[in-house]
C-alpha angles and dihedrals in degrees: 000000000000130000116212118198122195143158102077123135148124118307136165125250107284094023131123138238134178119215122200132197124189130183122219144157106064151004107322132171106171117183099182129039128184146176123223130177136209128211132169087262100043123042097202122357123185115238110169143333139194130200119203094204102074095002092250123167127195127193137189111246090241093064103033112128092015105059129051128193121206139150153171113251093193090057097040088235133134131186137202115204108199119194133173090023119198132201089251089063088069106121146109107277121213129192121214136184140193133194091206125098099242122186117242095261091056096051093082094055118095089213090069094069128082098182127057136182125224098253135249125227120240117188122184115193123207 
């Protein structure tokens, strides 16, 4: 199974982007999806996660109210709508997925995910 992330790019401060991640290449029944990001200062920072069972969504404090995670379980696709972007949101964004039924507190840990996408660069200019 491969995860393919897309939608990154260059945007001005205050702008918006929508990232997509789609799974392909095999039998796949992910229950939890997430987005993480990597900067020179932080190796892997949690951004947002969604759990199909229960419909729960979890966000990092730094993106609450600005980012929204959603998806289509039937299409094995997840999205990250990013609004009011700031220069500090500049990073490589990675999608991740797990077939396990993690509790909410585990959804923000990178160790909870078995599948990872290749990353897409988001650059926010000031």
